[in-house]
N, C-alpha and C positions, 0 to 999 in steps of 0.2 A: 636708766633713762637717758643719760647723756650719750651713751653709745647709739641708741635708737635714733636720737635726735641728729647726731652727727651723720648717720647713714642717710636719713631723710634729706638733710641739707645737701649732702654730696650727690645723691642720686636724683632727687626730684626738685630741689630748690636752688640748684646751682646758679650763681650769678645774682641772687637776691641778697639783700642786706637782712639777715635773719639773726635774731638773738634769742637764746634760751635764758630765761630768768627763773630762779627759784626763790621762794620766800616762805616764811612761817606766818600763820595767822588764819583768818577766815578766807578761804579760797577766792570767793567772788570779790571781796574787798581788795585782796592783794592783786588780783588780775587787773581790776579797774585802776587801782592806784599805780601799778607799774606801767600800764599802758599809757596813762596820762603823763607820768614822769618821763617816759621815753618818747613822748609825742608820736606814738605808734599810728600807722595808717590802717593796720589790720591786725586783729587778734584771732588766733586759732584756738578754739576750745574743744577739747575732746569730750565725747559723751558716750555712755554705754547704751542706755535704752531711753527712748523718748527724749524730751528736753528736760534734763535734770535741773535742780534748783540753782546750781552754780552757773550753768550755761544760760539759764533764763535770766538770772540776776545780771550777769555780765552783758548780755545783749541789751538789757534795759538801761544800764547805768554807764556803759563805756561811751566815751566821746568819739570813738572811731568805729569803723565797721568791724563786725564780729562774724566769723565763719565757724559754725559748729561742724565738727567732723566726727563721724562714728568711730569709736575705738574698736579696732579689730584685734582680738587676742591671737597670738601665734598659733594656739591650738585650733582656733576657728579656721585659719588658713589651711592647715593640714587636712581638714575635713571637707574643704571646698572641692567639688569635682573638676 
């Protein structure tokens, strides 16, 4: 995960103040708590299909903006024409 994040920051988010945080616990609670602790302006939440329970909870409870981003598996990329 750290490798993919580093690549994303280097290629697409260059020049932005970006932090990767990992935590244990209930995902939505941890995301909201960490975003509040960091005084984040924006949280990216990955989602696979629809708006899952974690993304839904974070968008409701976070004090900052939340952007949900579809998770694209590397296998899916290989199948794209």
